[in-house]
FIKOLZA-1660 file (N, C-alpha, C; in steps of 0.1 Angstrom, whole numbers, plus 5000, padded with zeros to 4 digits):
% residues 91
   i   px   py   pz ch aa at
   1 0854 1510 3909  A  M  N
   1 0852 1518 3921  A  M CA
   1 0859 1512 3933  A  M  C
   2 0861 1499 3934  A  E  N
   2 0868 1494 3945  A  E CA
   2 0881 1500 3948  A  E  C
   3 0889 1502 3937  A  Q  N
   3 0903 1507 3938  A  Q CA
   3 0902 1521 3944  A  Q  C
   4 0892 1529 3940  A  G  N
   4 0890 1543 3945  A  G CA
   4 0887 1543 3960  A  G  C
   5 0878 1534 3964  A  V  N
   5 0875 1532 3978  A  V CA
   5 0887 1528 3986  A  V  C
   6 0894 1518 3981  A  N  N
   6 0906 1514 3988  A  N CA
   6 0916 1525 3990  A  N  C
   7 0919 1532 3980  A  S  N
   7 0928 1543 3980  A  S CA
   7 0924 1554 3990  A  S  C
   8 0911 1558 3989  A  K  N
   8 0906 1568 3998  A  K CA
   8 0906 1563 4013  A  K  C
   9 0903 1550 4015  A  F  N
   9 0903 1544 4028  A  F CA
   9 0917 1545 4034  A  F  C
  10 0927 1541 4026  A  L  N
  10 0941 1542 4031  A  L CA
  10 0945 1557 4035  A  L  C
  11 0940 1566 4027  A  K  N
  11 0943 1580 4030  A  K CA
  11 0935 1584 4043  A  K  C
  12 0923 1579 4044  A  A  N
  12 0915 1582 4056  A  A CA
  12 0922 1577 4069  A  A  C
  13 0927 1564 4068  A  Y  N
  13 0934 1558 4079  A  Y CA
  13 0946 1566 4083  A  Y  C
  14 0953 1570 4073  A  E  N
  14 0965 1578 4076  A  E CA
  14 0962 1591 4083  A  E  C
  15 0951 1598 4078  A  M  N
  15 0947 1610 4085  A  M CA
  15 0942 1608 4099  A  M  C
  16 0935 1597 4101  A  A  N
  16 0930 1593 4115  A  A CA
  16 0942 1590 4124  A  A  C
  17 0952 1583 4118  A  S  N
  17 0964 1579 4126  A  S CA
  17 0973 1591 4130  A  S  C
  18 0973 1601 4122  A  R  N
  18 0981 1613 4124  A  R CA
  18 0975 1624 4132  A  R  C
  19 0962 1624 4133  A  T  N
  19 0955 1635 4139  A  T CA
  19 0959 1636 4154  A  T  C
  20 0959 1649 4158  A  E  N
  20 0962 1651 4173  A  E CA
  20 0949 1654 4180  A  E  C
  21 0938 1654 4173  A  R  N
  21 0925 1657 4179  A  R CA
  21 0921 1646 4189  A  R  C
  22 0915 1650 4199  A  Q  N
  22 0910 1641 4209  A  Q CA
  22 0895 1638 4207  A  Q  C
  23 0891 1625 4207  A  F  N
  23 0877 1622 4205  A  F CA
  23 0871 1615 4217  A  F  C
  24 0858 1616 4218  A  P  N
  24 0851 1609 4229  A  P CA
  24 0853 1594 4227  A  P  C
  25 0852 1586 4237  A  P  N
  25 0854 1571 4236  A  P CA
  25 0844 1565 4226  A  P  C
  26 0832 1569 4225  A  D  N
  26 0823 1563 4215  A  D CA
  26 0827 1565 4201  A  D  C
  27 0833 1577 4198  A  V  N
  27 0838 1579 4184  A  V CA
  27 0850 1571 4181  A  V  C
  28 0859 1570 4191  A  L  N
  28 0871 1561 4190  A  L CA
  28 0867 1547 4187  A  L  C
  29 0857 1542 4195  A  L  N
  29 0852 1528 4193  A  L CA
  29 0847 1526 4179  A  L  C
  30 0840 1536 4174  A  H  N
  30 0834 1535 4160  A  H CA
  30 0845 1535 4150  A  H  C
  31 0856 1543 4151  A  F  N
  31 0867 1542 4143  A  F CA
  31 0873 1528 4143  A  F  C
  32 0875 1523 4155  A  Y  N
  32 0881 1510 4158  A  Y CA
  32 0873 1499 4151  A  Y  C
  33 0860 1499 4153  A  A  N
  33 0852 1488 4148  A  A CA
  33 0851 1488 4133  A  A  C
  34 0850 1500 4127  A  L  N
  34 0849 1501 4112  A  L CA
  34 0862 1497 4106  A  L  C
  35 0873 1501 4112  A  Y  N
  35 0886 1497 4107  A  Y CA
  35 0888 1482 4107  A  Y  C
  36 0885 1476 4119  A  K  N
  36 0887 1462 4120  A  K CA
  36 0878 1454 4110  A  K  C
  37 0865 1459 4109  A  R  N
  37 0856 1452 4100  A  R CA
  37 0861 1453 4085  A  R  C
  38 0867 1465 4082  A  A  N
  38 0872 1467 4068  A  A CA
  38 0884 1459 4065  A  A  C
  39 0892 1456 4075  A  T  N
  39 0906 1451 4072  A  T CA
  39 0908 1436 4076  A  T  C
  40 0899 1430 4084  A  E  N
  40 0901 1416 4088  A  E CA
  40 0899 1407 4076  A  E  C
  41 0908 1397 4075  A  K  N
  41 0907 1388 4064  A  K CA
  41 0894 1380 4063  A  K  C
  42 0889 1375 4075  A  N  N
  42 0877 1368 4075  A  N CA
  42 0865 1377 4077  A  N  C
  43 0867 1390 4078  A  G  N
  43 0856 1400 4079  A  G CA
  43 0850 1402 4092  A  G  C
  44 0854 1394 4102  A  F  N
  44 0849 1397 4116  A  F CA
  44 0860 1394 4126  A  F  C
  45 0862 1404 4134  A  Y  N
  45 0873 1403 4144  A  Y CA
  45 0867 1403 4158  A  Y  C
  46 0872 1394 4166  A  I  N
  46 0868 1394 4180  A  I CA
  46 0880 1395 4189  A  I  C
  47 0882 1406 4196  A  P  N
  47 0894 1407 4205  A  P CA
  47 0893 1396 4216  A  P  C
  48 0905 1392 4220  A  T  N
  48 0906 1384 4232  A  T CA
  48 0901 1392 4244  A  T  C
  49 0894 1385 4253  A  T  N
  49 0889 1393 4264  A  T CA
  49 0893 1385 4277  A  T  C
  50 0896 1393 4287  A  N  N
  50 0898 1388 4300  A  N CA
  50 0885 1390 4308  A  N  C
  51 0882 1381 4316  A  R  N
  51 0869 1383 4323  A  R CA
  51 0870 1396 4332  A  R  C
  52 0859 1404 4330  A  G  N
  52 0859 1416 4337  A  G CA
  52 0866 1428 4331  A  G  C
  53 0872 1425 4318  A  D  N
  53 0879 1436 4311  A  D CA
  53 0869 1445 4304  A  D  C
  54 0866 1456 4310  A  L  N
  54 0855 1465 4305  A  L CA
  54 0859 1470 4291  A  L  C
  55 0872 1474 4289  A  R  N
  55 0876 1479 4276  A  R CA
  55 0873 1469 4265  A  R  C
  56 0877 1457 4267  A  S  N
  56 0874 1446 4257  A  S CA
  56 0859 1444 4254  A  S  C
  57 0851 1445 4265  A  A  N
  57 0837 1444 4263  A  A CA
  57 0831 1455 4254  A  A  C
  58 0836 1467 4256  A  F  N
  58 0832 1479 4248  A  F CA
  58 0836 1476 4233  A  F  C
  59 0848 1471 4231  A  K  N
  59 0853 1468 4218  A  K CA
  59 0844 1457 4211  A  K  C
  60 0841 1447 4218  A  V  N
  60 0832 1436 4213  A  V CA
  60 0819 1442 4209  A  V  C
  61 0813 1450 4218  A  N  N
  61 0800 1457 4215  A  N CA
  61 0801 1465 4202  A  N  C
  62 0812 1473 4201  A  A  N
  62 0813 1481 4189  A  A CA
  62 0814 1473 4176  A  A  C
  63 0821 1461 4177  A  L  N
  63 0823 1452 4166  A  L CA
  63 0810 1446 4162  A  L  C
  64 0802 1442 4172  A  V  N
  64 0789 1436 4169  A  V CA
  64 0780 1446 4162  A  V  C
  65 0781 1458 4165  A  Q  N
  65 0773 1469 4158  A  Q CA
  65 0776 1470 4143  A  Q  C
  66 0788 1466 4139  A  V  N
  66 0791 1468 4125  A  V CA
  66 0792 1454 4118  A  V  C
  67 0789 1443 4124  A  K  N
  67 0791 1430 4119  A  K CA
  67 0783 1427 4106  A  K  C
  68 0772 1434 4104  A  D  N
  68 0765 1432 4091  A  D CA
  68 0769 1440 4079  A  D  C
  69 0779 1449 4081  A  L  N
  69 0785 1456 4070  A  L CA
  69 0794 1448 4062  A  L  C
  70 0794 1450 4049  A  S  N
  70 0805 1443 4041  A  S CA
  70 0818 1451 4043  A  S  C
  71 0829 1445 4039  A  K  N
  71 0842 1452 4040  A  K CA
  71 0841 1465 4033  A  K  C
  72 0835 1465 4021  A  E  N
  72 0834 1478 4013  A  E CA
  72 0826 1488 4020  A  E  C
  73 0815 1484 4026  A  E  N
  73 0806 1493 4033  A  E CA
  73 0813 1499 4045  A  E  C
  74 0821 1490 4052  A  A  N
  74 0829 1495 4064  A  A CA
  74 0839 1505 4060  A  A  C
  75 0846 1503 4049  A  K  N
  75 0856 1512 4044  A  K CA
  75 0849 1526 4041  A  K  C
  76 0838 1525 4034  A  Q  N
  76 0831 1538 4031  A  Q CA
  76 0826 1545 4043  A  Q  C
  77 0821 1538 4053  A  K  N
  77 0817 1544 4065  A  K CA
  77 0829 1550 4073  A  K  C
  78 0840 1543 4073  A  Y  N
  78 0852 1548 4079  A  Y CA
  78 0856 1561 4072  A  Y  C
  79 0856 1562 4059  A  I  N
  79 0859 1574 4052  A  I CA
  79 0850 1585 4056  A  I  C
  80 0837 1582 4057  A  E  N
  80 0827 1592 4061  A  E CA
  80 0830 1597 4075  A  E  C
  81 0834 1588 4084  A  L  N
  81 0836 1592 4098  A  L CA
  81 0849 1601 4099  A  L  C
  82 0859 1598 4091  A  V  N
  82 0871 1606 4091  A  V CA
  82 0867 1620 4085  A  V  C
  83 0859 1621 4075  A  E  N
  83 0855 1634 4069  A  E CA
  83 0847 1642 4078  A  E  C
  84 0839 1635 4086  A  L  N
  84 0830 1642 4096  A  L CA
  84 0838 1648 4107  A  L  C
  85 0848 1640 4112  A  H  N
  85 0855 1644 4125  A  H CA
  85 0869 1650 4122  A  H  C
  86 0875 1648 4111  A  I  N
  86 0888 1653 4108  A  I CA
  86 0889 1662 4097  A  I  C
  87 0883 1659 4085  A  G  N
  87 0883 1668 4074  A  G CA
  87 0882 1660 4061  A  G  C
  88 0881 1667 4050  A  N  N
  88 0880 1660 4037  A  N CA
  88 0892 1653 4033  A  N  C
  89 0891 1643 4026  A  I  N
  89 0902 1634 4021  A  I CA
  89 0905 1639 4007  A  I  C
  90 0918 1643 4005  A  R  N
  90 0922 1647 3992  A  R CA
  90 0926 1634 3984  A  R  C
  91 0921 1634 3972  A  E  N
  91 0924 1622 3963  A  E CA
  91 0936 1626 3954  A  E  C
% end
């Protein structure tokens, strides 16, 4: 099953990268956090922050919300998010 999830995840990422749709910031942060959680080698990514950098603070908050997901769970949730907001992924 892992190979199927990986393949579908890559297709989902390609769809998300190529879409011209505009999403609200909270949806973009969710895409970001799930992608980072699914692809980081150590499984948890913390962006460097500058004091008072609101954008980085929102990224850290989004990452904290997905920190308990396994890499496989993050991939599956990323796939679901793409299908919800962009469309079905063809295998």
